[in-house]
N, C-alpha and C positions, 0 to 999 in steps of 0.2 A: 409784633405778635401779642402786644399787651391786651388788645381787645379780646382775643381768643381766650386768653387766660382768665379774663373776667367772667366768661360764660361757664367756667368750671370744667373745661374740656382739657384732657391731657392724653398722653400716648400709651400708658401701660395697659397690658391685657389682663384678663382674669387669672385667678390662681391656677397654676398648672399650665399656663399658656405663655410663659415668658419666652421672649425671642431668643433663639439659639442659632449658632452658625448653620448656614444652609448646607445640606448635602446635595450633590449633583442631581440625584433623581427626585428630590422633593421640591415642590413649588408652593410655598406658603404665602398666604395673604392675610395676615392676622390683623384684626380690627383695632382701630383707636377707640378707647373707651373713656367716658367721663367717670368721675368718682362715683356718682350715683349709679350708673349702669354697672360698674365693676362690683360694687357692693351687692347689687341685686343679683347679679350672675353668680356671686359667691354663696348665695342663699339657696342651696340646692333643695333643701326640704320645703322651703316656702314655694319655690317654683313648681316642684312636683305636686305639692298640695293644690296649687291653682289649676294645673293641668288636669289633675284627677277630678276636681270638682266642676271645672268649666269646659273641659274637653280640649282637643287639639284639632286644628290650629288655634292659637290664642295670641292676641295682640295686647301687649302691655304698654301703657303710656305713662310718661313722667311729666305731669303738667308743670311742676316747678322749673323744669329745665327750659321751657319755652320762655318763661319770664326772664331767666338769666340770660338767654340768648338775645332777647329784645333789649335788655339793659346794655349788653355789650355793643349793640349797634348804636344806641343813643349816646353811649360814652364816646363814640367816634365823633358825633355831632358836637358834643360838649368840648372835646379836645380841640376841634377846629373852630369853635365859637360860631357855629352856624345854627340857625333854627331849622325845624323840619319835623317830619313824622315818619315812623316805621309802620308800614302796613303789612300785616301777615297775609300772604297769598293763600286763601282758604282752600283752593283746589288741591293743594298738596296732600291734604288729609281731611277726611269727613268727620273727624272726632268732634264730639260735643264738649268733652272735658277740656280739651285744649282751647277751644273758642271761649268757653265760659271763664277759664282761668285768665286768658289774655284780656278779656273784658274788664277784669279787675285791676289791670295795669294801665300805663299810659299809652300802650301800643294801640294801633288802629287795625282795621281789617279791610282787605281787598277781596271783593266777592265777584264771581263771574257767571252767576246764573240767578234766576228768580228764586230757586230753592235755597241757594246760599244766602241771598239777601234776607229771606224770611228766617233762616237759621241764625244769622248774626243778630238780627233785631230781637229774636226770642231769647238769645243767650246773654243779653245785657248790654250790647253795644248801642249807644245813642247814635242817631242818624249822622251827626256831624263827625263821627269817627269811622264812617263807612264810605268806601269808594267802590263804584261799580265799574268793572272793566270787562274786556272780552266781548264776543258777539252778543248782541242784545235783541230780544224779541220786543214787540210793542208792549206786551204785558209787563215785561221786566222794566222797561223804560218808564211805564206809567207808575209802577210801585216805587221805583227809585225817585222819580220826581215828586210823587205825593209824600213820600217819607222825608224827603229833603236831604238825601245823600249826595255826595259828589259823583258826577257822572264823567268818566273818562272815555270820551268818544273815540271810536275806532276808525271812523270815516266821516266825510262830510254828509253822506246820505243818512247815516245813523244820527248825526247831530241834527239834521233837518227833521227827522222823524220825532226826535225829542222836542224840538221847538214847536212842531205842530200839535203834539200831545199837550204841552204846557198851555198853548194858546187856546185850544178847543176846550180844555177843562178848567181854565182860569187858575192855573197853578202859579204860585209866586215864583220869582226868578230862581232858577236852578243853577248851582255852581257847577261849572264844567271845566274839564281839561280836554285838550285835543292831542291826539297821538300821531307821532311820526315814526318812520322806520328807514328812511333814506335821506341822505344829506349831501349837500354840495361839497365837493372836495375843497378843503381849506389850504391846499398846497402840498400836503403829505399824502402819498398814495397809500390807502389802506383798503384792502379787499374785505368785503363782508358779504355774508349770505343774505339774499332777499328774504324778507319776512312777509307773511300774509296779513300782518296787523299794522295799522297805521298807513300813512301816505308819505310820499316823498316831499322833502322841503320845497322843491320847485313847484309843487302843486298847492302851496299854502293859500293861494287866492280862493280856492274852493271853500276853505274854512271861513275866510273873510266874508265871502258872499252870504253864507248861512248866518254867521254871527250878526252881520249888518241887518239881515232880514228879521231877526228875533232879539233885538236889543232889550226889549222889555221882559223877555222870557228866559234868556240865557245870559249868565254872567261868567265870562272867561276868567278863571283864576290861575291857570297854569298850562304849561306845555309838557308833553311827555314823549319818551321814546321807548321803542321795543326793538331789541336786537336778539337774534338767535345765535348768540356767541358768548364766550367767556373771555374774549380778548380785551385787554385793557386799552390797547390803541384804538380799537373800533369804538369802544364805549366813550373814550375821550373825544374822538371826532364827533360822535353824536351829541355829546354835551356841548361842544363848541357850536354845533348847529342849533341846539335849543336856546343857547344864549343869544344867538343872532335873531332867532324867531321872537324871543321875549322883547327885544328892542323894536322889532317890526310891529308886534301887536301893541306895544305901548304907543308907538307913533300913530296907530289907527284908533286910539282911544280906548284900548282894553288894558286896564291896569293889572297885568299878570303879576303874580307874587310868588309863584312856586314853579319848580322844575322837578318832574318825576322821571327818575332814571331807571325805574323798573327793578327787575331782579337779576339773577345770574351771578350770585356771589360765591356759589360753590360750597362744597363740604369736603373735608379731608376724612376719608373713610379708613385709611390704613395707618398702622403704627410705625411702619418701617418703609422708608424710601428705598432701601436696599432690596427689600422683598419685591416691591413694585418693579424695579429695574430688572431684577432676576426673572420675574414672571414674563415681562414683555420680551426679554432676550430669549428665554426658553421657548416661548410661543413662536417667535420668529424662526428659531432653529428647527422647531418641530415642523412648521409649515414647509421649510426648505428641505426637510428630510435629514437634517444634521443631528437629530436626536430623536429618541422614541417619543411618539405623540402622547400627550396626556389630556387630549380632548376627545369627545365622542365622535367617532368616525372622521377624525382629523379636522374637526371644526376649527376654522381659523379666525373667528371673530373679525371678519372683514378682510383678512389677509389670505393670499393664495400664491402658489408658485406657478410660474410659467417659464418653461425652458431654463429651469435652474435659477430664475430671478424672482425676487419678491414683488408682488403686485397687490393693488388694492390699498385700503386704509384701515387702520385699527378702529373698529366700531365700539370701543369701550370708553367709558368715562374715565378721566384721569384720576384714579381712586386715591392716589397720594398727592395732595395739594397743600403744601405748607403755607401758601398764600390763599386763604379762603375766608368766607364769612366776613365778619367785621374788619379783619386785617386787609381783605381785598378792597373793601370800601375805603379804608384809610389810605391805601396805596393809590387808588384812583383820585382821591381828593388832593393828594400831594403832587400829582402830575402837573407839569407846566403846559399851559395852553399855547400852541404855536401861533395862535391868532393874537392873543392879548399879552403873551409873555409873562403871565402870572399863574399861580396855582389855581386850580378850580375852587378850592376852599376860599381863597382870597377873593376871587371873582364873585362868588355867591355872597360873601360878606359885603363887598362894595356895592353890589347891585341890590342889596337887601332882599335877596330871594331865599325862600325856604327850600329845603331839599326834601324830596319824597322818595323813599325806597320801598320796594315791594318784595322782600325776601320770602320765599316759600321753603325750599329745601334747607336754606341756611338757618332759618328760624326754627326748623325742626331737627337741627343737628343734635343727636344723642337723646331725642325725646321719645323713642320707642324701640321695643324689642318684639320680634315675632318668635313664638315658641312652637315647636313641632315635635311630636312623639316619633321616635324611631320604631318602625313596625317590623323591619326585616333587614338583615345584612346577608346578601346573597352573592356567592362567588359563582358567576356565570361561567368563567373559565379561569385558567391560570393567570390571566392578565386583567380580567374585568370583574370588578365588584360593584354591585348596586346596593345603595343604602336607601331603602324605601321609607318615606316619611308620610305621616298623616297630615299633609298639607299639599297644595299644588302651586303651579307656577303663577297663577293669578293672585294667590294669597300673599306671596312674597316675590314680587316681580323684578328681582334683581337682574336677571338675564335680559328681560324685555327692555330695561332702561340702561343696560350696558355697564352695570357696576359689578365688579369682581371683588368679593371679600369673603373670608372664611367664616362659617358659623362656629360657635363654641359648644363643646359637649358639656351638658349638665348631667352627670351620671347618677344612676340610682345608687343608694347606699348599699354596698355589698362588700363586706370585709374580706371575702375570698377572691375578689376581682383582681386581676393582674393588668397593669398598664401595658398596652401593646400599641405600637405605632402602625399606621396603615393608611389606606386611602380608597376612595371609591366615588362613583358618580351618584349624585343626589337626585332621586326620582320621586315624583309626586303620586297622589292618590287617584288621579284620573286614568280612565282606560283609553289613553291616547299616547301614541309613540312620542309626541312632541312634549309631553309633560315632564320636562327636566327642570329641576331647580337649579342645576348647574351642569353645563355641557363640558366643563373641565373637571378633571379628577381632583377632588378635594383631599388634601393630605391632613392627617390628624396625628398628633403626638400621643393621643389616647383614643384609640379607635372606638367609635360608638357601638353600642350593643342594643338589641331590642329592649324597649322599656326606657331607655335613656331619652333625654330631651336634647334637641339641637336648638340653640338660641341664635337667631340672626339679629345682631345688634344694628342699631341706627337705621331702622326701616321706616320710621314715621314719615319721612319725606318722599312721597310718591310710591314707595314699594309696598305699603301696607294694605291699601284698599283701592288704589287707583284703577287696578285691573280686576279686582275680585268679582266673582260671579258664581251663581248657583249651578255651575256646569255639572251635568250628570247627577243632579240633586245632592251634590256634596255641600255640606253647610259652610257658610262663610264664617271666618274666625270671629269669635266674640272679642269685644274690646273692653279692657278694664283700665282704670286709672289707679296708680300706686303712689303713695306719699313717701316722704323721706323715711318715716318710721315703719314702712311696709304695711300700712293700712291700705285697703283697697276697696273699690266699689265698681259697679258696672259703669261704662263710659257715660251713658245717658243719665246716671244718677249722681254724677259728680257736680258739686258746686264749690266755689272757692270760699267756703265758710267753715269755720271750726265749730261744729255743733257742740262738742264737748265743752269747749271754752265758754260758749254762750250759756249753757245750762248750769255750769259750776260757778261762773263769776257773778251772775246776777243776784244770787241769793233770794231770800223770801221777799216778794213784792207786796205781800198783804200788810 
């Protein structure tokens, strides 16, 4: 867990939210917080001032945290004495501040659209620090080739289109990787879900045919895999497959020098494993009718009861993950290959291969907070309370992505206020029955009141703007970047430059 510690992430919650023993009727899921996030959430006057000036909802970004997270990943490389690169998967957040800040570091960026490529170039990334992944239009491929970025081809057809573009436009050789998503069984049976990205190892000849036809236009520098899983065993088997493919490409005259193992390193969202286990147990009991339901209309998050038996599968992200982020990568590299009998880190060293990783969610761990104003606390009946917020499910899409974590109350300063525990369903500002921020009853040690803010920690990775829309003409949340000393600016106005230091240190140049 050393790598996680280096990123500045720890487990305590904000003031007034210390974990206490659970009562049977309460189901808490209190968030893990970094030092920077905890200090920010303790600054109630500052946060209320921001919300008053910029409105609700409001997204707050912490650019310095993404740099710390990237360094935590590279420290794993250093510890295992392997070369490589960390590519930030841009699709996880549209923020300009985060991309510009990352451009000032050693990290690189993985872009998955024409717009993201233009954004990365305009934010300070040199082409040799950019990799194009995902489905690509001809226009996307043309700009990628013309700019000189690495193209990670998703299929032989896409690779062929790139080769034709390069040949017809006289573009110098483009560095490419080829992606796989299925591998020949190496002796250990490992089940994995089929992916729509990449091809099966058995079909590698199709890549060979394209590469042989465009030897002057395309330079193969690496092989990549994409898996829709967080399983270590499945990723290890895929890495075995990539190492076999490296040898095959070498034999065919393609000097491959890198292996791209993609993303999927995960984030630990919760401070307490006990709370996560209590929640999943309580949900199961509620679905089976063994305790009072604490979800809207008995929502089971994928679970259901049939004839007194539990059916279905829990459709929630494992919100408490002690092995995540850089620690997950470290664990993968220490696994022993059943094919070669050595650790994957040792194999990468001996084969002189660079390792490429593409964290999205994991690089954004603790990098953002969504704020929402409490508009109403309504007691619909003796058992149902609605907490209506000036935000909607698209602005903070925790439910859509299956992550269950409690928000933190940022109360207004009121000396007459009494602390009172309670709970309720969080509902949004859309005129839609489905606009629930949480279909489970959220329990509070200090019940929110109208005018308070609810802060949703750790929302930068996919929850902040991945699903945001101007539905019903409701405004999309503004984004701001906040520094360690609580200076802030609009997201598009952030640059990793200390203007004050530049103006005071230079002196008189006359």
